[in-house]
C-alpha positions as CSV (number, residue, x, y, z in Angstrom):
1,M,-10.3,-7.9,-7.8
2,T,-11.8,-4.3,-9.1
3,R,-12.9,-1.7,-6.3
4,R,-16.3,-1.8,-8.2
5,R,-16.8,-5.2,-7.7
6,S,-16.0,-5.0,-4.3
7,F,-18.4,-2.1,-4.0
8,I,-20.9,-4.2,-5.4
9,V,-20.8,-7.3,-3.9
10,A,-20.7,-5.1,-1.1
11,C,-23.9,-3.8,-2.0
12,L,-25.6,-7.1,-2.0
13,V,-24.6,-8.2,0.9
14,A,-26.0,-4.4,2.5
15,L,-29.3,-5.7,1.1
16,T,-29.4,-9.5,1.9
17,F,-28.8,-7.9,5.7
18,M,-31.4,-5.0,5.2
19,A,-33.9,-7.4,4.4
20,V,-35.3,-10.1,7.5
21,S,-32.4,-11.2,9.5
22,V,-33.3,-14.6,9.1
23,Q,-30.2,-17.6,9.3
24,S,-29.7,-18.8,5.6
25,A,-27.8,-21.8,4.8
26,P,-24.9,-21.0,2.4
27,R,-25.4,-21.2,-1.3
28,Q,-24.2,-24.5,-2.6
29,G,-20.3,-24.6,-4.3
30,E,-19.8,-21.5,-2.3
31,P,-16.5,-21.7,0.1
32,K,-17.0,-22.1,3.7
33,L,-14.7,-20.6,6.2
34,A,-14.1,-22.5,9.5
35,A,-15.5,-20.8,12.6
36,A,-11.7,-20.2,13.7
37,E,-11.4,-18.0,10.5
38,W,-14.4,-15.9,11.7
39,K,-13.6,-15.2,14.9
40,A,-9.9,-13.8,13.8
41,I,-12.0,-11.6,11.1
42,K,-13.9,-10.6,14.3
43,R,-10.9,-10.3,16.7
44,V,-9.7,-8.0,13.8
45,I,-12.2,-5.0,13.1
46,G,-12.8,-5.9,17.0
47,E,-9.3,-4.6,17.6
48,Q,-9.5,-1.4,14.6
49,R,-12.5,-0.2,16.1
50,A,-10.6,0.0,19.6
51,A,-7.9,1.6,18.3
52,L,-10.2,4.0,16.1
53,V,-12.4,4.5,19.0
54,A,-9.2,5.3,21.3
55,G,-8.3,7.7,18.3
56,D,-5.2,5.3,17.9
57,A,-4.1,6.0,14.3
58,T,-1.0,4.3,14.1
59,R,-2.7,1.0,15.5
60,A,-6.2,1.6,13.3
61,F,-3.8,1.5,10.1
62,S,-1.8,-1.7,11.0
63,Y,-5.5,-3.6,10.4
64,A,-5.7,-2.1,7.2
65,A,-5.0,-4.4,3.9
66,P,-1.8,-3.3,1.6
67,G,-4.4,-1.5,-0.8
68,I,-6.3,1.2,1.8
69,R,-2.6,1.5,3.4
70,A,-1.6,2.5,0.0
71,Q,-4.6,4.3,-1.0
72,F,-4.3,6.9,2.1
73,G,-0.4,6.3,2.6
74,T,-0.5,7.6,6.3
75,A,-1.7,6.5,9.4
76,E,-3.0,9.9,10.4
77,N,-5.1,10.6,6.5
78,F,-6.6,6.9,7.5
79,L,-7.8,8.2,10.7
80,A,-9.1,12.0,9.2
81,M,-10.9,9.8,6.4
82,V,-12.9,7.4,9.1
83,R,-13.4,10.5,11.4
84,T,-15.3,11.8,8.2
85,A,-16.8,9.2,6.2
86,Y,-17.5,6.3,9.0
87,D,-17.8,8.2,12.1
88,A,-20.8,6.2,13.1
89,L,-18.2,3.5,13.6
90,I,-16.5,5.4,16.5
91,A,-19.4,7.0,18.0
92,A,-21.9,3.9,17.9
93,R,-23.1,3.1,21.4
94,Y,-23.2,-0.7,20.9
95,T,-21.7,-2.9,17.8
96,E,-23.2,-6.2,16.9
97,F,-21.3,-9.0,14.9
98,L,-23.7,-10.5,12.2
99,E,-23.2,-13.6,10.5
100,G,-20.3,-12.9,7.7
101,A,-20.9,-14.5,4.4
102,V,-18.5,-15.3,1.6
103,I,-19.9,-14.4,-1.9
104,E,-18.2,-15.4,-5.2
105,G,-15.0,-15.3,-3.2
106,V,-15.6,-12.2,-1.2
107,V,-15.8,-12.5,2.5
108,I,-17.8,-9.9,4.4
109,Q,-18.5,-9.7,7.7
110,P,-21.3,-7.4,8.8
111,L,-21.1,-5.0,12.1
112,R,-24.5,-3.8,13.2
113,L,-24.1,-0.1,14.4
114,I,-26.1,1.5,17.0
115,A,-26.1,5.2,17.6
116,S,-27.0,7.2,20.7
117,D,-30.5,8.1,19.4
118,N,-31.0,4.5,18.4
119,T,-30.3,4.5,14.5
120,V,-29.0,1.3,13.5
121,Q,-26.2,1.1,10.4
122,V,-24.7,-1.6,9.8
123,A,-20.5,-1.8,8.5
124,L,-19.8,-4.4,5.5
125,Y,-16.4,-5.1,5.7
126,T,-14.2,-6.5,3.2
127,M,-11.5,-9.2,4.1
128,E,-8.2,-10.0,2.8
129,K,-6.3,-12.9,4.0
130,Q,-2.8,-12.1,3.8
131,K,0.0,-14.8,2.4
132,N,1.3,-15.1,6.0
133,G,-2.7,-15.9,7.3
134,V,-3.0,-12.9,8.9
135,W,-6.5,-11.0,7.8
136,K,-6.8,-7.4,7.1
137,I,-10.1,-4.9,6.4
138,A,-10.0,-4.0,2.4
139,G,-12.9,-2.3,2.6
140,C,-15.8,-1.4,4.1
141,V,-19.5,0.6,3.4
142,L,-22.1,2.0,5.6
143,A,-25.5,0.4,5.0
144,P,-28.4,2.2,6.9
145,S,-30.3,-0.8,8.4
146,T,-34.7,-1.1,8.4
147,V,-33.9,-2.3,12.3
148,Q,-34.6,0.6,14.9
149,A,-33.3,-0.3,18.2
150,A,-35.2,-0.2,21.3
């Protein structure tokens, strides 16, 4: 799958989650993941975020899918990129997983981020299951939310 297609899918998901937060049934024909798979996905994202907050570049980079690892080459390059473009992941005072979705075969796991000034963003993670059964993070898009934290 191309990066462009992944980005478009992530943007569509962002628009869906920025609308009214309503739980909806999966589309007919879309594959469903078992609860254990969603739990594993959330664990990977949570552990990567913890590593980012701790400044542990090597550990954070270990959760990245092969395509991301190839793109950045080193853990230090990866951490520098996150600090520049995804600081909201590190600085969030509160995070909350939202309901994930499988759209056109792409697994998307949203994470609500609340900043110290109560602005809200949603990090939309694209996940890839590796041949060994382990989930890795294949991308992340930050999207503004229409919600304001109290």
